[in-house]
NULUM-380251 format. One line per 4 residues: number of its first residue (from 1); for each residue y, z, x of C-alpha. Coordinates in nm, 2 decimals. Each point is the difference from the previous one (the first is absolute). Last residue first. Example, Ala and Ser with C-alpha at 12.3 -4.5 7.8 and 13.67 -1.06 7.14 Angstrom:
BEGIN
2> -0.11/0.71/1.37  -0.34/0.07/-0.14
***
This chain:
BEGIN
512> 6.03/0.53/0.01  0.09/0.25/-0.27  -0.28/-0.09/-0.24  -0.26/0.00/0.28
508> 0.05/0.37/0.05  -0.13/0.06/-0.35  -0.30/-0.22/0.06  -0.08/0.18/0.32
504> 0.03/0.34/-0.17  -0.24/-0.11/-0.28  -0.27/-0.12/0.24  -0.03/-0.34/0.16
500> -0.34/-0.17/-0.02  -0.15/-0.01/0.35  0.06/-0.31/0.21  -0.30/-0.22/0.05
496> -0.20/0.08/0.30  0.06/-0.02/0.37  -0.32/0.11/0.18  -0.05/0.37/0.06
492> 0.01/0.11/0.36  -0.32/0.15/0.14  0.07/0.29/0.24  0.00/-0.09/0.37
488> -0.27/-0.17/0.20  0.17/-0.33/0.07  -0.19/-0.19/0.27  0.15/-0.33/-0.12
484> -0.31/-0.21/0.04  -0.24/0.20/-0.23  0.18/-0.08/-0.32  0.34/0.13/-0.12
480> -0.14/0.00/-0.36  0.26/0.03/-0.28  0.07/-0.37/-0.01  -0.37/-0.09/0.00
476> -0.09/-0.27/0.25  -0.21/-0.25/-0.19  -0.37/-0.09/0.02  -0.07/-0.15/-0.34
472> -0.26/0.19/-0.20  -0.27/-0.22/-0.16  -0.03/-0.22/0.31  -0.12/-0.35/-0.09
468> -0.36/-0.08/0.07  -0.06/-0.30/0.21  -0.23/-0.24/-0.18  -0.37/-0.02/0.05
464> -0.15/-0.34/-0.05  -0.10/-0.10/-0.35  0.29/-0.24/-0.06  -0.07/-0.18/0.32
460> -0.37/-0.06/-0.10  -0.26/0.20/0.18  -0.18/-0.16/0.29  -0.35/-0.12/-0.08
456> -0.28/0.17/0.18  -0.17/-0.24/0.24  -0.35/-0.09/-0.10  -0.29/0.19/0.14
452> -0.27/-0.20/0.16  -0.35/0.09/-0.12  -0.26/0.07/0.27  -0.26/-0.27/0.00
448> -0.32/0.06/-0.20  -0.32/-0.01/0.20  -0.21/-0.28/-0.11  -0.21/-0.01/-0.31
444> -0.33/-0.18/0.06  0.01/-0.34/-0.15  -0.16/-0.09/-0.34  0.26/0.16/-0.23
440> 0.30/-0.11/0.20  0.23/0.27/0.13  0.28/0.13/-0.22  0.35/-0.11/0.11
436> 0.20/0.26/0.19  0.24/0.23/-0.20  0.37/-0.06/0.07  0.18/0.33/0.05
432> 0.30/0.15/-0.17  0.17/0.29/0.17  0.12/0.28/-0.23  -0.29/-0.04/-0.23
428> 0.09/0.00/-0.37  0.18/0.23/-0.25  0.31/0.05/0.21  0.30/0.23/-0.05
424> -0.09/0.25/0.27  -0.09/0.26/-0.27  -0.26/-0.23/-0.13  -0.18/-0.02/0.33
420> -0.29/0.23/-0.10  -0.03/-0.18/-0.34  0.04/0.23/-0.29  -0.14/0.30/-0.18
416> 0.26/0.26/0.09  -0.03/0.33/0.18  0.33/0.20/0.00  -0.07/0.24/-0.29
412> 0.13/0.29/0.20  0.14/-0.07/0.34  -0.14/0.22/0.29  0.02/-0.26/0.27
408> -0.37/-0.06/-0.01  0.04/-0.08/-0.37  -0.07/0.25/-0.28  -0.21/-0.05/-0.32
404> -0.27/-0.20/0.17  -0.17/-0.31/-0.14  -0.31/-0.12/0.17  -0.08/-0.23/0.30
400> 0.34/0.08/0.15  0.23/-0.24/0.18  0.29/0.15/0.20  0.34/-0.18/0.05
396> 0.19/0.27/-0.18  -0.22/-0.05/-0.31  -0.30/-0.21/-0.08  -0.28/0.00/-0.26
392> -0.13/-0.35/0.02  0.08/-0.35/-0.13  -0.21/-0.28/0.13  0.05/-0.18/0.33
388> 0.04/-0.37/0.03  -0.30/-0.19/0.12  -0.08/-0.06/0.37  -0.29/0.24/0.02
384> -0.11/-0.08/-0.35  0.00/-0.37/0.08  -0.25/0.07/0.28  -0.21/0.20/-0.25
380> 0.01/-0.29/-0.24  -0.12/-0.24/0.26  -0.27/0.24/0.13  -0.13/0.04/-0.35
376> 0.00/-0.38/-0.06  -0.20/-0.04/0.31  -0.24/0.28/-0.08  -0.09/-0.15/-0.34
372> -0.21/0.26/-0.16  0.04/-0.18/-0.34  0.11/0.26/-0.26  0.03/0.33/0.20
368> 0.14/-0.16/0.32  0.23/-0.24/-0.17  0.13/0.28/-0.24  0.05/0.24/0.29
364> 0.21/-0.26/0.19  0.20/-0.06/-0.32  0.06/0.37/-0.03  0.12/0.02/0.36
360> 0.24/-0.30/-0.06  0.15/0.17/-0.30  0.03/0.33/0.18  0.17/-0.16/0.29
356> 0.25/-0.19/-0.21  -0.06/-0.35/-0.12  0.27/-0.26/-0.02  -0.16/-0.29/-0.19
352> -0.29/0.22/-0.09  0.19/0.22/-0.25  -0.05/-0.20/-0.32  -0.38/-0.03/0.07
348> -0.06/0.38/0.05  -0.09/0.07/-0.37  -0.20/-0.33/-0.03  -0.20/0.08/0.32
344> -0.09/0.35/-0.13  -0.09/-0.14/-0.34  -0.22/-0.26/0.17  -0.16/0.27/0.21
340> -0.13/0.22/-0.28  -0.23/0.21/0.21  0.12/0.32/-0.19  0.13/0.16/0.33
336> 0.16/-0.34/0.08  0.16/-0.01/-0.35  0.14/0.36/0.04  0.17/-0.10/0.33
332> 0.13/-0.33/-0.14  0.14/0.18/-0.31  0.18/0.25/0.22  0.13/-0.27/0.23
328> 0.13/-0.21/-0.29  0.18/0.31/-0.15  0.16/0.08/0.34  0.12/-0.36/0.03
324> 0.19/0.01/-0.33  -0.01/-0.32/-0.21  -0.04/0.19/-0.33  0.09/0.36/-0.03
320> -0.19/0.14/-0.30  -0.28/-0.25/0.07  -0.10/0.19/0.32  -0.10/0.31/-0.20
316> -0.22/-0.20/-0.24  -0.16/-0.18/0.29  -0.07/0.33/0.17  -0.17/0.14/-0.31
312> -0.22/-0.31/-0.02  -0.09/0.03/0.37  -0.08/0.38/-0.04  -0.24/-0.09/-0.29
308> -0.16/-0.27/0.22  -0.05/0.25/0.29  -0.18/0.24/-0.24  0.16/0.32/-0.12
304> -0.16/0.32/0.13  0.32/0.21/0.02  0.27/-0.13/-0.23  0.35/-0.03/0.13
300> -0.11/-0.16/0.33  0.18/-0.34/-0.05  0.32/0.17/-0.10  0.01/0.23/0.30
296> -0.06/-0.30/0.23  0.27/-0.21/-0.18  0.25/0.29/0.03  -0.07/0.03/0.37
292> 0.03/-0.38/0.04  0.36/0.00/-0.14  0.18/-0.17/-0.28  0.34/0.18/-0.05
288> 0.15/0.03/-0.35  -0.29/-0.16/-0.19  -0.25/0.17/0.22  0.16/0.34/-0.07
284> -0.02/-0.05/-0.37  -0.36/-0.12/0.02  -0.10/0.30/0.21  0.15/0.25/-0.24
280> -0.15/-0.16/-0.31  -0.34/-0.03/0.16  0.00/0.36/0.10  0.10/0.11/-0.35
276> -0.28/-0.20/-0.16  -0.25/0.10/0.27  0.02/0.38/-0.06  -0.35/0.05/0.13
272> 0.11/0.30/0.21  -0.08/-0.19/0.32  0.19/-0.30/-0.13  0.31/0.22/-0.05
268> -0.01/0.11/0.36  -0.04/-0.35/0.13  0.27/-0.14/-0.22  0.24/0.28/0.10
264> -0.06/-0.07/0.36  0.07/-0.37/-0.04  0.31/0.06/-0.21  0.14/0.26/0.24
260> -0.06/-0.22/0.31  0.16/-0.30/-0.17  0.32/0.16/-0.13  0.10/-0.23/-0.28
256> -0.04/0.26/-0.28  0.25/0.23/0.18  0.08/0.33/-0.18  -0.30/-0.03/-0.24
252> -0.23/-0.10/0.28  0.11/0.30/0.21  -0.08/0.23/-0.29  -0.34/-0.15/-0.01
248> -0.04/0.05/0.37  0.09/0.37/-0.01  -0.24/0.07/-0.30  -0.29/-0.18/0.17
244> 0.06/0.18/0.33  0.01/0.34/-0.17  -0.33/-0.09/-0.17  -0.17/-0.13/0.31
240> 0.08/0.31/0.20  -0.12/0.01/0.37  -0.10/-0.37/0.06  0.28/-0.18/-0.17
236> 0.25/0.28/0.07  0.18/-0.18/0.29  -0.01/-0.33/-0.19  0.15/0.17/-0.30
232> 0.27/0.15/0.21  0.09/-0.34/0.14  0.01/-0.14/-0.35  0.22/0.28/-0.12
228> 0.24/-0.05/0.30  0.02/-0.38/-0.08  0.07/0.07/-0.37  0.27/0.25/0.08
224> 0.17/-0.25/0.23  -0.01/-0.27/-0.27  0.13/0.23/-0.27  0.28/0.14/0.21
220> 0.11/-0.35/0.10  0.00/-0.12/-0.36  0.21/0.30/-0.11  0.25/-0.03/0.28
216> 0.00/0.28/0.25  0.24/0.29/0.07  -0.10/0.20/-0.32  -0.36/-0.01/0.10
212> 0.05/0.17/0.33  -0.18/0.32/-0.09  -0.28/-0.21/-0.17  -0.06/-0.19/0.32
208> -0.03/0.31/0.21  -0.25/0.14/-0.25  -0.20/-0.32/0.01  0.00/0.01/0.38
204> -0.12/0.36/0.00  -0.30/-0.11/-0.21  -0.05/-0.30/0.22  -0.02/0.20/0.32
200> -0.12/-0.29/0.21  0.19/0.15/0.30  0.21/-0.32/0.04  0.06/0.00/-0.38
196> 0.13/0.36/0.01  0.24/-0.08/0.28  0.12/-0.32/-0.17  0.06/0.20/-0.32
192> 0.19/0.27/0.18  0.22/-0.27/0.17  0.05/-0.18/-0.33  0.11/0.32/-0.17
188> 0.24/0.08/0.28  0.14/-0.36/0.00  0.05/-0.01/-0.38  0.16/0.34/-0.07
184> -0.09/0.10/-0.36  -0.15/0.33/0.10  0.31/0.11/0.18  -0.05/0.33/0.19
180> -0.38/-0.02/-0.01  0.01/-0.37/0.10  0.22/0.09/0.29  -0.23/0.29/0.11
176> -0.30/-0.24/-0.03  0.18/-0.26/0.21  0.09/0.25/0.27  -0.36/0.13/0.02
172> -0.15/-0.34/0.01  0.23/-0.11/0.29  -0.10/0.32/0.19  -0.37/-0.08/-0.04
168> 0.03/-0.36/0.09  0.20/0.07/0.32  0.00/-0.35/0.14  0.32/0.05/0.20
164> 0.19/-0.25/-0.22  -0.17/0.13/-0.31  0.13/0.35/0.07  0.35/-0.14/0.05
160> -0.02/-0.18/-0.34  -0.10/0.32/-0.18  0.27/0.20/0.18  0.26/-0.25/-0.12
156> -0.13/0.01/-0.36  -0.01/0.37/0.01  0.36/0.01/0.11  0.11/-0.24/-0.27
152> -0.18/0.21/-0.26  0.17/0.32/0.12  0.35/-0.15/0.01  0.16/0.16/-0.31
148> -0.20/0.32/0.01  0.08/0.07/0.37  -0.26/0.14/0.24  -0.19/-0.34/0.01
144> 0.31/-0.16/0.15  -0.01/0.23/0.30  -0.36/-0.11/0.05  0.12/-0.37/0.00
140> 0.26/0.08/0.26  -0.26/0.17/0.22  -0.24/-0.28/-0.05  0.26/-0.26/0.12
136> 0.08/0.21/0.31  -0.37/0.02/0.09  -0.05/-0.37/-0.05  0.28/-0.10/0.23
132> -0.07/-0.38/0.00  0.38/-0.09/0.01  -0.01/-0.15/-0.35  -0.20/0.29/-0.13
128> 0.26/0.24/0.14  0.28/-0.21/-0.16  -0.19/0.02/-0.33  -0.05/0.37/0.02
124> 0.36/0.08/0.10  0.14/-0.24/-0.27  -0.22/0.16/-0.27  0.10/0.35/0.10
120> 0.36/-0.10/-0.01  -0.06/-0.16/-0.34  -0.10/0.33/-0.14  0.33/0.16/0.10
116> -0.01/0.35/0.15  0.11/-0.09/0.35  0.30/-0.21/-0.10  0.24/-0.02/0.30
112> -0.23/0.09/0.29  -0.32/-0.15/-0.13  0.20/-0.31/-0.12  0.15/-0.04/0.35
108> -0.35/0.02/0.16  -0.14/-0.24/-0.25  0.29/-0.24/0.07  -0.08/0.01/0.38
104> -0.36/-0.06/-0.07  0.07/-0.30/-0.23  0.26/-0.14/0.24  -0.25/-0.01/0.29
100> -0.29/-0.13/-0.22  0.19/-0.30/-0.14  -0.28/-0.16/-0.22  0.23/-0.13/-0.27
96> -0.15/0.21/-0.27  0.01/0.30/0.23  0.37/-0.07/0.08  0.08/-0.02/-0.37
92> -0.15/0.34/-0.05  0.19/0.14/0.30  0.34/-0.14/-0.11  -0.04/0.13/-0.36
88> -0.10/0.34/0.13  0.28/0.02/0.25  0.25/-0.11/-0.28  -0.13/0.27/-0.23
84> 0.03/0.26/0.28  0.35/-0.10/0.07  0.09/0.03/-0.37  -0.17/0.34/-0.02
80> 0.20/0.12/0.31  0.32/-0.11/-0.16  -0.09/0.18/-0.32  -0.09/0.31/0.18
76> 0.33/-0.01/0.20  0.20/-0.04/-0.32  -0.20/0.28/-0.18  0.06/0.23/0.29
72> 0.38/-0.07/-0.02  -0.01/0.05/-0.37  -0.19/0.33/0.03  0.25/0.12/0.27
68> 0.30/-0.10/-0.21  -0.11/0.19/-0.31  0.23/0.30/0.05  0.29/-0.22/0.11
64> -0.05/-0.23/-0.30  -0.01/0.30/-0.24  0.33/0.13/0.15  0.17/-0.34/-0.05
60> -0.14/-0.04/-0.36  0.12/0.35/-0.09  0.34/-0.08/0.14  0.02/-0.33/-0.18
56> -0.10/0.17/-0.33  0.27/0.26/0.05  0.27/-0.26/0.07  -0.10/-0.20/-0.31
52> 0.02/0.32/-0.21  0.34/0.09/0.13  0.13/-0.35/-0.06  -0.11/0.02/-0.36
48> 0.15/0.34/-0.04  0.33/-0.12/0.14  0.00/-0.30/-0.24  -0.05/0.23/-0.29
44> 0.28/0.24/0.11  0.23/-0.29/0.05  -0.06/-0.12/-0.36  0.04/0.35/-0.14
40> 0.34/0.05/0.15  0.08/0.25/0.27  0.09/0.37/0.05  -0.12/0.21/0.29
36> 0.08/0.37/0.02  -0.07/0.20/0.31  -0.03/0.38/0.00  -0.36/-0.01/0.10
32> -0.09/-0.26/-0.27  0.20/-0.12/-0.29  -0.09/-0.35/-0.14  0.21/-0.18/-0.25
28> -0.10/-0.33/-0.18  0.26/-0.19/-0.19  -0.03/-0.26/-0.27  0.08/-0.36/-0.08
24> -0.16/-0.18/-0.28  0.09/-0.37/0.02  -0.10/0.00/0.37  -0.34/0.15/-0.08
20> -0.07/-0.26/-0.26  0.11/-0.28/0.23  -0.23/0.13/0.27  -0.29/0.00/-0.25
16> 0.08/-0.35/-0.13  0.01/-0.13/0.35  -0.34/0.15/0.08  -0.15/-0.13/-0.32
12> 0.14/-0.35/0.07  -0.14/0.00/0.35  -0.34/0.09/-0.12  0.01/-0.27/-0.27
8> 0.10/-0.26/0.26  -0.29/0.10/0.23  -0.25/-0.01/-0.28  0.12/-0.35/-0.11
4> -0.03/-0.12/0.36  -0.35/0.15/0.04  -0.11/-0.17/-0.33  0.12/-0.33/0.13
***
């Protein structure tokens, strides 16, 4: 509406101007080189307007001629850029689809049409990796490192290639350079951290962890720092007790439930006669995670205590988490040392229905120490052989007698206190066996028959593996001629939506 009103006002002003000039006629005379030209004022004004328009058109025509080479060059550059973009798109899609032939051809087209584009280098590197051309991939990644916008991507590619050829030194150098370029880069910081941990350089690992602090969640950072401080304290335990104590106390503040840190802190504090603080740390760790290492450190808080005093202390610790097997085992162990066999039996009684190996072994020890009954001892030892396993320090399928900060595969904080088969989703024996009946007390025990394994139950129908649906449907892209046509020409853009008409097209449309 505003545009209509504006247009009408402009027409009214022009009409009023022409009417004003028509009502006030006048003459204009021009004498030049002996010629005299006389006309009215209205005609003179119209002639001036026409002259100005003609002059502007002439200037625009000359300017267009002068700029025509640049416009032609711009047209061809734009056309070349469009072809390069289409080649890049087609090549990246071909890599995702696993079409090596089309990917290599698209990479060649992109290198010819858009040699300076960062995506061209990426396409060349990925197509070379897909074809197994490691040298070509490394050349492309090194070209990326010479550009500021693709330097980190190139370093990541070189790091991966160094890992593939087992070049640990080269991978470490590339990761360190990437971490120096971008301190908050997660993969680079993690690579440097893993390298420091593999070399047991705990001080360097702590520095690497601090450099990537911004890329980690607060809880994850605190946990990893506590693990590294505990590892450092264990390494300094013989060389520098004071530094080890300071490190492990900081680790306990960061992760109170970390069993190795709490046990080591309890021992170090007990050595300095700080029993109250040691007891507080061990009790907090026991409440969060009952563990035999904590029970051992708690029982040996005071050097020179009698076995009965250690038993009373262990009973107090076990009472903090009632019904827990580790507490019963700790009380039974202390009771056996104190010759209080009834207390030991009462502690283990709730766990005799399905005893673990440690429970059965302690019962055999009680029978031997209290009565010397070799038959009962052999019975409990045979049950211990067939009993369910106890939790151990395990990681990556490896069982360790003690906690280690790094797994055999180089994973920090990978060891967990659990059953060895816990990661397989089973907390019992894989194949159940039927134990043979015990021999009569009077008869000589015969040789036990070999147990017959039961057939493993087949998984339910709903638990069987189901076919995985493809994430990306395999379709023939409209702008991709495919590998069957043999077309090697320039890429042709796919038909897209019509471009928005410009002002001249809209004006021509009014007269159609």
